[in-house]
C-alpha positions in Angstrom: 7.7 -17.1 -23.2 4.3 -16.6 -24.8 3.8 -13.4 -26.8 0.4 -11.7 -26.1 -1.6 -9.4 -28.3 -2.7 -7.2 -25.4 -2.3 -6.7 -21.7 -5.0 -5.9 -19.1 -3.6 -4.1 -16.1 -5.6 -3.7 -13.0 -4.9 -1.6 -9.9 -6.6 -2.4 -6.6 -9.9 -0.5 -6.3 -9.4 2.2 -3.6 -12.1 2.1 -0.9 -14.4 5.1 -1.2 -14.4 5.8 2.5 -11.6 8.3 2.4 -8.8 9.7 0.2 -5.7 7.8 -1.1 -2.4 8.3 0.7 1.3 7.7 -0.2 1.1 4.1 1.1 -1.5 3.3 -1.6 0.5 5.3 -4.2 3.8 3.5 -3.5 2.2 0.1 -3.2 -0.2 0.1 -6.1 -0.9 3.1 -8.3 2.6 4.5 -9.1 4.0 1.0 -10.0 0.9 0.2 -12.1 1.1 3.5 -13.9 4.8 3.1 -14.6 4.2 -0.4 -16.0 1.2 0.7 -18.2 3.1 3.7 -19.6 6.1 1.5 -20.3 4.1 -1.1 -22.2 2.3 1.6 -24.2 5.6 3.2 -25.2 6.8 -0.2 -26.4 3.8 -0.2 -28.8 1.8 -2.8 -26.9 -2.0 -2.7 -26.7 -2.8 -2.0 -23.0 -5.9 -1.3 -21.0 -5.3 0.1 -17.5 -8.4 -0.5 -15.4 -9.2 1.3 -12.1 -12.3 2.3 -10.1 -13.7 3.0 -6.7 -14.8 0.2 -4.3 -18.0 1.5 -2.8 -19.7 -1.2 -0.8 -19.2 -2.6 2.7 -19.9 -1.8 6.3 -17.4 1.0 7.0 -19.3 3.2 4.5 -22.6 2.6 6.2 -21.0 3.4 9.6 -19.6 6.7 8.3 -22.9 7.5 6.7 -24.8 7.0 10.0 -22.2 9.1 11.9 -22.6 12.0 9.5 -26.3 11.7 9.1 -26.2 11.1 5.3 -26.7 8.2 3.0 -24.0 5.7 2.0 -24.4 6.9 -1.6 -23.6 10.5 -0.4 -20.4 9.1 1.2 -19.2 7.2 -1.9 -20.1 10.1 -4.2 -17.9 12.4 -2.2 -14.9 10.2 -2.0 -15.2 8.7 -5.5 -14.9 12.3 -6.9 -12.0 13.2 -4.6 -10.0 10.0 -5.5 -10.7 10.2 -9.2 -9.7 13.9 -9.3 -6.6 13.3 -7.3 -5.5 10.4 -9.6 -6.1 12.5 -12.7 -4.2 15.5 -11.4 -1.3 13.2 -10.3 -1.2 11.7 -13.7 -2.2 8.1 -13.1 -3.1 7.2 -16.7 -6.2 4.9 -16.2 -7.9 4.1 -19.4 -11.1 3.7 -17.4 -11.9 4.7 -13.8 -15.4 3.8 -12.8 -17.1 2.6 -9.7 -18.9 -0.4 -8.1 -22.2 1.5 -7.6 -22.7 1.9 -11.4 -25.7 0.2 -13.0 -23.3 -1.8 -15.3 -21.4 -3.2 -12.3 -24.6 -4.1 -10.3 -26.0 -6.0 -13.3 -22.7 -7.7 -14.1 -21.8 -8.8 -10.6 -25.3 -10.1 -9.9 -25.2 -12.1 -13.1 -21.8 -13.5 -12.2 -23.1 -14.7 -8.8 -26.3 -16.1 -10.3 -24.3 -18.3 -12.8 -22.3 -19.8 -9.9 -25.5 -20.3 -7.9 -27.4 -21.9 -10.8 -24.5 -24.3 -11.6 -24.2 -25.4 -8.0 -20.8 -23.8 -7.5 -21.8 -22.2 -4.2 -22.6 -23.8 -0.9 -25.4 -22.5 1.4 -24.5 -22.7 5.1 -25.9 -21.8 8.4 -23.3 -20.2 10.7 -23.1 -18.3 13.9 -22.1 -14.6 13.5 -21.8 -11.8 16.0 -25.0 -9.7 16.1 -25.5 -6.2 17.5 -28.9 -6.1 19.1 -28.9 -2.4 19.5 -28.6 -1.8 15.7 -30.2 -5.1 14.5 -27.2 -5.9 12.4 -24.7 -8.7 11.9 -21.1 -7.4 12.2 -18.1 -8.2 10.0 -14.8 -9.1 11.5 -13.3 -5.6 11.1 -16.3 -4.1 12.9 -15.7 -6.1 16.0 -13.3 -5.1 18.8 -12.4 -6.8 22.0 -9.5 -7.9 24.2 -6.8 -9.9 22.4 -6.4 -13.3 24.1 -2.7 -13.2 23.5 -1.4 -9.8 24.5 -4.6 -8.5 26.1 -4.7 -5.4 24.0 -8.3 -4.1 24.8 -8.8 -2.7 21.3 -7.9 -5.7 19.1 -9.9 -6.0 15.8 -12.0 -9.1 15.0 -9.5 -10.3 12.3 -6.2 -9.1 13.7 -4.6 -7.5 16.8 -2.6 -4.5 15.6 -0.5 -4.6 18.8 0.9 -8.1 18.7 0.1 -8.8 15.0 -1.8 -12.1 15.6 -4.5 -13.1 13.1 -7.7 -13.6 15.0 -11.1 -15.1 14.6 -13.7 -12.8 16.3 -14.9 -15.6 18.5 -11.4 -15.6 20.1 -11.8 -12.1 21.5 -12.5 -11.5 25.1 -15.7 -9.5 25.6 -16.3 -8.8 21.9 -18.2 -5.6 21.2 -19.4 -3.5 18.3 -16.8 -1.0 17.1 -19.6 1.3 16.1 -22.0 1.2 19.1 -19.8 -0.3 21.8 -22.6 -2.7 22.6 -21.7 -6.3 23.7 -22.4 -8.7 20.8 -24.2 -12.0 20.7 -23.8 -15.0 18.4 -26.8 -15.6 16.1 -27.6 -18.1 13.3 -27.6 -16.8 9.8 -27.6 -18.4 6.3 -25.1 -17.3 3.6 -23.5 -18.7 0.4 -19.9 -19.8 0.4 -17.3 -20.4 -2.3 -15.8 -23.9 -1.6 -12.1 -23.0 -1.9 -11.3 -26.4 -0.5 -12.5 -28.0 -3.7 -10.0 -26.0 -5.7 -7.0 -26.6 -3.5 -5.3 -29.2 -5.8 -5.8 -27.0 -8.9 -4.5 -23.9 -7.0 -1.3 -25.8 -6.0 -0.7 -26.8 -9.5 -1.5 -23.4 -11.1 0.5 -21.3 -8.6 3.1 -23.4 -6.9 4.1 -25.3 -10.1 3.1 -22.8 -12.8 4.1 -19.4 -11.3 7.5 -19.9 -9.6 8.5 -16.6 -11.2 6.2 -14.6 -9.0 7.7 -12.3 -6.4 9.0 -14.2 -3.3 6.5 -12.4 -1.0 3.6 -13.3 -3.2 4.6 -16.9 -3.8 5.4 -17.4 -0.2 2.1 -16.1 1.1 0.2 -18.2 -1.4 2.2 -21.3 -0.4 1.4 -20.6 3.3 -2.3 -20.5 2.6 -2.2 -23.6 0.3 -0.2 -25.5 2.9 -3.1 -25.2 5.2 -6.5 -26.7 4.5 -8.5 -24.0 2.6 -12.0 -23.5 3.9 -15.1 -22.3 2.2 -15.4 -18.5 2.1 -18.6 -16.6 2.5 -19.6 -14.7 -0.7 -22.6 -12.9 0.9 -23.2 -10.8 3.9 -26.2 -9.7 6.0 -26.2 -6.0 5.1 -28.4 -3.4 3.6 -25.7 -1.6 1.5 -24.4 -3.4 -1.5 -25.6 -5.5 -4.4 -28.6 -7.6 -3.4 -28.1 -11.3 -3.6 -30.0 -12.4 -6.7 -31.6 -15.4 -5.1 -35.2 -15.9 -3.8 -35.2 -15.9 0.0 -32.1 -13.8 0.3 -33.7 -10.6 1.3 -31.5 -8.5 3.5 -28.3 -10.0 2.1 -25.8 -8.5 -0.3 -22.8 -9.8 -2.2 -19.7 -9.7 0.0 -17.6 -6.7 -0.9 -14.6 -9.0 -1.7 -16.8 -10.9 -4.2 -18.2 -7.8 -5.7 -15.1 -5.6 -5.9 -12.7 -7.6 -8.2 -15.6 -8.2 -10.6 -15.5 -4.4 -10.8 -12.4 -4.8 -13.0 -14.4 -6.6 -15.5 -17.6 -4.4 -15.4 -15.4 -1.3 -15.7 -13.8 -2.8 -18.8 -17.3 -3.5 -20.2 -18.3 0.1 -19.5 -15.3 1.4 -21.4 -15.7 -1.0 -24.4 -19.3 -0.2 -24.8 -18.6 3.6 -24.8 -15.9 3.2 -27.5 -16.0 -0.1 -29.3 -14.0 1.2 -32.2 -11.0 1.8 -30.1 -11.3 -1.0 -27.4 -13.3 -3.8 -29.1 -15.3 -6.0 -26.7 -14.8 -6.6 -23.0 -14.4 -10.3 -23.7 -11.2 -9.6 -25.7 -9.7 -8.1 -22.5 -10.9 -10.8 -20.1 -11.6 -14.0 -22.0 -9.2 -14.1 -24.9 -6.2 -16.4 -24.4 -4.0 -13.8 -26.3 -4.6 -11.3 -23.4 -2.2 -11.1 -20.5 -3.7 -10.1 -17.1 -1.6 -8.4 -14.4 -2.9 -7.3 -11.0 -1.1 -4.5 -9.0 -2.0 -4.7 -5.3 -0.6 -4.4 -1.8 0.4 -7.4 0.2 -2.8 -7.3 2.3 -4.7 -8.2 -0.9 -2.6 -11.1 -2.1 -5.0 -13.9 -0.9 -7.9 -12.2 -2.6 -6.2 -11.7 -6.0 -4.2 -14.9 -6.1 -6.6 -17.4 -4.5 -10.2 -16.2 -4.1 -10.7 -14.2 -7.3 -8.9 -16.8 -9.5 -11.2 -19.5 -8.0 -14.2 -17.3 -8.8 -13.0 -17.0 -12.4 -12.3 -20.7 -12.6 -15.6 -21.6 -11.1 -17.4 -19.4 -13.6 -15.4 -20.6 -16.5 -14.3 -18.8 -19.7 -12.0 -16.2 -18.1 -8.2 -15.8 -18.3 -6.3 -15.9 -15.0 -3.6 -13.5 -13.8 -0.2 -14.0 -15.4 1.5 -12.0 -12.6 0.5 -10.3 -9.4 3.5 -8.0 -8.4 2.3 -7.1 -4.9 4.3 -4.7 -2.9 4.9 -4.7 0.9 3.9 -1.7 3.1 5.3 1.8 3.1 5.6 3.3 6.6 5.6 7.0 7.4 8.4 8.5 9.5 9.0 5.1 11.2 5.4 4.4 12.0 2.8 2.3 10.3 0.4 4.4 8.1 -3.0 4.6 9.7 -6.0 6.2 8.2 -8.0 6.0 11.5 -5.2 8.0 13.2 -4.7 10.3 10.2 -1.0 9.2 10.2 -0.6 9.6 6.4 0.3 11.9 3.6 -2.9 12.3 1.6 -2.5 12.6 -2.1 -5.0 15.5 -2.4 -3.2 17.4 0.3 0.2 16.8 -1.3 -1.1 18.2 -4.6 -2.3 21.3 -2.7 1.0 21.8 -0.7 3.4 21.0 -3.6 1.7 22.2 -6.8 3.4 21.0 -10.0 5.6 18.6 -8.1 3.8 15.3 -9.0 6.9 13.8 -10.4 9.0 14.6 -7.3 6.6 12.4 -5.3 6.6 9.7 -8.0 10.4 9.7 -8.0 10.7 9.5 -4.2 8.0 6.8 -3.9 9.6 4.7 -6.6 13.1 5.2 -5.1 11.9 3.8 -1.8 9.3 1.4 -3.2 8.6 -1.5 -0.8 9.0 -4.1 -3.5 10.4 -6.9 -1.3 10.1 -5.6 2.2 8.4 -2.8 4.1 10.1 0.5 3.6 9.9 4.0 5.1 9.0 7.4 3.7 10.4 10.4 5.5 10.2 14.1 4.5 13.9 14.4 4.9 14.5 11.7 2.3 11.9 13.2 0.0 13.7 16.6 0.1 17.1 14.9 -0.4 15.8 12.9 -3.4 14.6 16.1 -5.0 17.5 18.4 -4.2 20.4 15.9 -4.4 19.2 13.8 -7.4 16.5 15.4 -9.5 17.9 18.9 -9.2 21.7 18.3 -8.6 22.0 15.3 -11.0 19.3 15.1 -13.7 18.2 18.8 -13.7 21.8 20.1 -13.5 23.0 18.0 -16.5 20.0 19.0 -18.7 20.3 22.7 -17.8 24.0 22.8 -18.5 23.6 21.0 -21.9 20.8 23.3 -23.0 22.3 26.5 -21.7 25.6 25.8 -23.4 23.8 25.1 -26.7 22.1 28.5 -26.4 25.3 30.2 -25.5 27.6 28.8 -28.1 25.3 27.8 -31.0 22.2 30.0 -30.6 20.2 27.0 -29.6 20.9 24.8 -32.7 22.2 21.3 -32.4 25.9 21.5 -33.5 27.6 19.2 -36.0 29.9 16.8 -34.2 33.5 16.1 -35.2 35.2 12.7 -35.1 34.7 10.9 -31.8 37.7 10.3 -29.5 38.2 7.4 -27.1 36.4 9.1 -24.2 33.4 9.8 -26.4 33.2 6.2 -27.4 33.6 5.1 -23.8 30.7 7.3 -22.8 28.5 6.1 -25.6 29.3 2.5 -24.6 28.0 3.3 -21.1 24.5 4.0 -22.3 24.4 2.0 -25.5 22.5 -0.9 -23.8 20.4 1.1 -21.4 17.2 0.1 -23.3 17.9 -3.6 -22.9 18.8 -3.2 -19.2 15.7 -1.2 -18.5 13.4 -3.6 -20.3 14.8 -6.5 -18.4 14.1 -4.8 -15.1 10.7 -3.4 -16.1 9.6 -6.8 -17.5 10.4 -8.4 -14.2 8.7 -5.6 -12.2 11.9 -4.3 -10.7 10.8 -0.7 -11.1 13.0 0.8 -8.5 16.1 -0.6 -10.2 14.9 0.5 -13.6 14.5 4.1 -12.3 18.1 3.9 -11.0 19.2 3.0 -14.6 17.5 6.1 -15.9 19.1 8.3 -13.3 22.5 6.7 -14.1 22.2 8.2 -17.6 22.1 11.6 -16.0 25.2 10.7 -13.9 27.0 9.7 -17.0 26.1 13.0 -18.6 27.3 15.0 -15.7 30.6 13.2 -15.5 31.0 13.6 -19.3 30.5 17.4 -19.2 32.6 17.8 -16.1 35.5 15.8 -17.5 35.3 17.4 -21.0 35.0 21.0 -19.7 33.6 22.6 -22.9 33.5 26.0 -21.2 37.3 25.9 -21.2 37.8 24.2 -24.6 35.6 26.7 -26.4 38.6 29.1 -26.7 41.2 26.4 -27.6 39.4 23.6 -29.4 35.9 24.7 -30.6 35.6 21.7 -32.9 35.9 19.4 -29.9 33.1 21.4 -28.1 30.7 20.8 -30.9 31.1 17.1 -30.4 30.7 17.3 -26.6 27.6 19.4 -26.8 26.0 17.2 -29.5 26.6 14.1 -27.5 25.3 15.8 -24.4 22.1 16.8 -26.2 21.6 13.2 -27.5 22.0 12.0 -24.0 19.4 14.6 -22.8 17.0 13.3 -25.4 17.6 9.7 -24.1 16.9 10.9 -20.6 13.6 12.3 -21.8 12.6 8.8 -23.1 14.0 6.8 -20.2 12.2 8.8 -17.6 8.9 9.0 -19.4 7.2 6.1 -17.6 8.5 7.3 -14.2 8.3 11.1 -14.5 5.7 11.7 -17.3 5.2 15.4 -16.6 8.9 16.2 -16.5 9.5 14.2 -19.7 6.8 16.2 -21.5 8.3 19.5 -20.4 11.8 18.3 -21.4 10.5 17.2 -24.8 9.2 20.8 -25.2 12.6 22.2 -24.4 14.0 19.9 -27.1 11.3 21.0 -29.6 10.3 17.3 -29.8 7.2 15.2 -29.3 6.9 12.1 -27.1 5.4 8.9 -28.5 3.6 7.6 -25.4 0.8 5.5 -26.9 0.9 3.1 -29.9 -2.3 4.6 -31.4 -1.0 8.2 -31.3 -0.2 9.8 -34.6 2.6 12.2 -33.8 3.3 14.8 -36.4 6.6 16.4 -35.5 10.1 16.7 -37.0 11.6 15.0 -33.9 9.7 12.2 -32.3 11.1 10.6 -29.1 10.0 7.0 -28.9 11.0 4.0 -26.7 12.4 2.0 -29.6 15.0 4.8 -30.1 16.3 4.7 -26.5 20.0 4.4 -26.6 20.4 6.1 -30.0 22.9 8.9 -30.6 21.0 10.6 -33.4 17.7 11.5 -31.8 18.2 15.3 -32.4 19.4 16.1 -36.0 22.1 18.6 -36.6 20.8 22.1 -37.0 17.6 21.4 -35.0 16.5 24.6 -33.3 15.9 24.5 -29.5 13.8 27.1 -27.7 15.0 28.9 -24.6 15.2 26.4 -21.7 13.9 26.6 -18.2 14.8 24.7 -15.1 13.4 21.2 -15.1 13.3 20.9 -11.3 13.7 23.3 -8.5 14.9 22.9 -4.9 12.5 22.3 -2.1 13.5 24.5 0.9 13.6 23.6 4.5 10.6 25.6 5.4 8.3 23.5 3.2 9.6 20.3 4.8 9.4 21.7 8.3 5.7 22.5 7.6 5.1 18.8 6.8 7.0 17.5 9.8 5.2 20.0 12.1 1.9 18.8 10.7 2.8 15.2 11.6 4.0 16.2 15.1 0.6 17.8 15.7 -1.2 14.7 14.5 0.9 12.6 16.8 0.0 14.8 19.7 -3.7 14.8 18.8 -3.6 11.0 18.6 -2.0 10.8 22.1 -4.6 13.2 23.4 -7.5 11.3 21.8 -6.2 8.0 23.2 -6.2 9.4 26.7 -9.6 8.4 27.7 -10.7 6.2 30.5 -11.9 2.7 29.7 -15.6 2.1 30.0 -16.7 1.3 33.5 -17.4 -2.4 33.8 -20.7 -3.8 34.9 -21.6 -3.0 38.6 -20.5 -5.5 41.2 -21.6 -5.8 44.8 -19.4 -4.9 47.9 -19.3 -8.6 48.7 -17.6 -9.3 45.3 -14.9 -6.7 46.1 -14.4 -7.9 49.6 -13.6 -11.4 48.4 -10.5 -10.0 46.7 -7.5 -10.1 49.1 -5.3 -7.2 47.8 -2.1 -6.7 49.7 1.2 -4.8 49.6 4.5 -6.8 49.2 8.1 -5.8 48.9 10.0 -7.1 45.9 13.1 -9.1 47.1 14.2 -10.4 43.7 13.2 -9.9 40.1 14.4 -11.6 36.9 13.3 -12.3 33.4 11.8 -15.6 32.7 13.9 -17.6 30.2 12.4 -18.0 26.7 9.7 -15.4 27.4 9.7 -11.8 26.1 6.9 -10.8 28.4 7.3 -12.3 31.8 9.2 -11.2 34.9 9.5 -13.5 37.9 9.1 -11.8 41.3 10.0 -13.0 44.7 7.9 -11.0 47.1 7.9 -10.6 50.9 4.2 -10.7 51.6 4.6 -10.3 55.4 4.4 -14.0 56.1 6.6 -15.8 53.6 8.4 -15.4 50.3 5.9 -15.6 47.4 6.6 -16.1 43.6 4.5 -14.1 41.2 4.9 -13.9 37.4 3.8 -10.7 35.6 3.8 -9.8 31.9 5.5 -6.4 32.2 9.0 -7.3 30.9 8.5 -4.8 28.1 8.1 -1.9 30.5 10.7 -2.5 33.3 14.2 -3.8 33.7 14.2 -6.3 36.6 16.6 -4.2 38.7 14.3 -1.3 38.6 11.8 -3.2 40.7 13.9 -4.8 43.4 13.2 -3.1 46.8 10.0 -1.5 45.6 6.6 -2.2 47.1 3.8 -3.4 44.8 0.1 -4.2 45.2 -0.9 -7.8 44.4 -3.9 -10.1 44.6 -3.0 -12.7 47.3 -5.9 -15.1 46.9 -5.7 -15.9 43.2 -5.4 -19.6 42.7 -1.9 -20.7 41.7 -1.3 -20.9 38.0 1.6 -22.5 36.1 3.3 -20.4 33.3 6.5 -21.4 31.5 6.9 -24.2 34.0 6.8 -21.8 37.0 4.0 -21.6 39.5 2.7 -18.0 39.9 1.0 -17.4 43.3 -1.0 -14.2 42.7 -1.3 -11.2 40.4 0.6 -7.9 40.5 -1.7 -4.9 39.8 -0.7 -2.6 37.0 -2.3 0.5 35.5 -2.5 0.7 31.7 -1.5 4.2 30.6 -3.1 6.0 27.6 -0.2 4.9 25.3 -0.6 1.3 26.2 2.4 1.1 28.6 2.0 -0.6 32.0 3.0 0.8 35.5 2.9 -1.2 38.7 0.5 0.0 41.4 2.5 1.1 44.5 1.5 2.7 47.8 2.4 6.4 48.2 4.6 5.7 51.2 6.2 2.5 52.5 4.0 0.2 54.6 4.6 -3.1 56.3 4.6 -6.0 53.9 1.3 -7.9 54.0 -0.8 -4.8 54.6 -4.2 -5.2 53.0 -5.7 -2.8 50.5 -9.3 -2.0 51.0 
């Protein structure tokens, strides 16, 4: 494996249209920070790059709703996000933004080089246009009826109800998410990156060259590359963003997904120019073959960071490409998908307010349930259990006992050990190779397992103290107690090192309780009698005999039920608010004449038989007495009724719909259903029984 001189680590740029939540933290920022801290502790030269993504349509929509400028919106959220990251301890070396002058200049120059060298293709396409606002709409700003599950609020790129990927042209009655206006298709010119021309290169580079990537990342890339890649638009018809630096491109800006990843490079340039003595040139971090590039992202960004951005870099020329992209899956909240629009989230700035000083508790809980290979779930009950049963009862308990016994028996000085017995040597053997085990896991981005290894050290320590019982031996074998306490203190110092990438605040506090200093960056000059550094992990002489320790304090404290109940009550209120907000009638459709209504033959029928349609999850097959004969009707309500619930009931149906074959069965009409506010369906029935075949009018 190639040895690199330096590593550039990027974390996906959060969108400055709101705060960051635990899904973002678990998927991107905590893993990236752990990895950056780990490499620094190993003495490697690392730059950890972040910043706010500040362009795109959602920001302009929010600005219009609030009666402010887009710049006002991004200024507010950039400050909130940056402050939250800093307070939480995400150790960015630079955190800038895509509205900076440096970024605008750099991104425009990057585009212009591709344009001048003929690497982009100009195309005329039809895009949806909102005539009420005079704007073209992006996929995510279009809603309509899903053609598959008939969800009336499907987005232009995906239906959240059935999960299908969509093209906005597939939607039934597409309309603007912002204005509600019906949209029209209109011609427009934009510049495209011809991904299809790089397909063979991508297959060689990813599928042959990076089989070590996570299965979810490699698999998603392969699924894209197995299809025919199509040119991708790199510009948009908008008035907020970086103007396209080409004559005749007035009213167009760089597509946010072209502009945003370039922010990694422009932010690096900004840092290097502010401190060249420390960081050198930006080219060293992005164009030197001795630099390794690692992207931390969520799974929804895989295609952009593994296919589109690498093609941009390849087309431009001169840039290194990502060595690894350890994308995580999604973190759910209390069994439901996190949703910013529904406020179904735990926001970082609110957590910091509600749990002051407990940054590391959330870091620990999120890492323990990290969605590294599949979606995972965060619950407040699990959060409390991780704190009380692991951080307090295992890690904190061991540390507190070791330090308190040192104060009680030796006035806080590290005692001189006697000869080791077999149990001591067995205990030492259990953590002798912890450094190698953790490095193997961290180097392969298995951060969850690496944190377990660190906690296992505390379990070893607890067992050692419990088995040795120094509080009993102090009266009968004081020489033995000196050995037990010394070894327990050495293990405590090891815990301080092992947990430093995961729980940096707690490790700093513990180092203080050991009268030691942490070596967390290679450039740091630490002047202290005891220095705790990664290369000493696993050592048994970290604390010298006679070293004086100060009075200890508790490393962690229990979180009571009331604090957790307050959070679950908050989520319950949000759920009720979402239900109430969803309970709104659909917009009244365009007026129709009485003649149109009269042409519909709506009747009442009695359900004689009902069964599920084989190989269909949605359809029920009805046999209905319509007053004249038995009629077969299929209806997509299988998710809401068991067949036996409907036998004997009367339902309203449209009798004069033309027959339609579904799943090989001819359906002779349509059963009427009402869509409730939560999306469930209920068949329409008469208040009292009537004769089958009665007309509704």
